[in-house]
C-alpha positions, 0 to 999 in steps of 0.5 A: 467522556470522548470514546478514542481520545487518550488524555494525558494529565500530567502534575508537573509540580515539584516532588517533596524531593525537589526533583522535577518528574520526567514528562510524559513520553510524547505521543507516538503516531504510526502512519496511514498504510490503509489508504490504498496509495502507498501499496499502489505505489510499492507494488506499480514500481515493483511491477513496472520495473519486473515486467518491463524488463522482461519484456524488453530483454525478451524481445532484445533476446530474439536480436532485432532492429533497436527500435523494435525493442523501444517499440515494446519497451514504450508499449509495455510501459503505456499499456501497464501504466493504464491497466495497472491504474484501471485495475487499482480504480476498480479495485478500491472504488468497490471496496469503498462502496461495499464498506459505505454499504455496509456503513449505511446498514450500521446507522440504519441500526443505530437508529432503529435499535438504539438499545440494542445497539447500546447493549451489543456495543456494551458487550464488546467492552465487557468482554475486553476486561472492562466492568460490565456496569461502566462497560454499559455507561460508556456505551450510553456515553458513545451513542449520544452522538450518533457520528461517534457511535457510527464510528465506534460500531465501525470499528468494533463490529466491522473493523473499519474507520469510516474516515479512511475508506481509501482513495481510489482516484489517488491509487490510480494516480500512485499506480500509473506514476509508480509503474511508469517510472519502474518501466521506464528505468530499464528503457532508458539505455535504449534512447542512447545505445544499441545491442549489447550494451543496451542490454547490459545497460538496461540489466544494470539499471533494472538491477539498481532499481530492484535494490533501491526498491528493496531498500526502501521497502526495509525501511517502510517494513522495518525488515533487513534491507539485504533481504529484501533487496536481494528478494527483489534482484532476484524476482526480477532476474529470474523473470528477465532471465526466462523472458531473454532466454525465450526470446533468444530460441524463438529468434533463432528458430525464427531467423 
């Protein structure tokens, strides 16, 4: 018996009426959302967009030379991207090391107390409505294969998949690239325009980026695209508006 593998056996012979039975439904696959890279990518774009449009408009509100705004935007992009990547790497590395430690402890217990682990797994299966005798037979079947036993205990006791602990490097790269993409969007106008035109262009590009991010999130999560886009625009707009006002007040006070 192979635990975790569901085999669909279909009899495709015609029925007495001569009508072919319907084929079994197609296997449904879920996306892997636990690896870290997808999460890092989404948060990276959002953080890059919101933080840099806020920084750019905050500096622009003080009405400095255009080169100062460009420098601030570039500094914010580089510092934010590196910081996000480092943070994701450390976070994912720590999480992976913690899970690996738990798996090693479970591996040791499987070697030291196999009978106890069989009883433990049997109880878990029985608690889900499986006949106790059948639950014990299933647990014994699983325990014959050390790797399958580790996977079963990790899933049932720890709630983790040993083969999907996440990639710290992948999360860091995804975070760096996505933050850079989000932060670059409101900075682009300052390479070709100045003053009010650049400010307006930054606001428009940031708004379009927020809408696109909201729609993408809605497709990923199955939520309302309008609500998701409106939420992203409100967050970015609120943050940028506050920093622009502060920059304008501070700029006036300094001058």
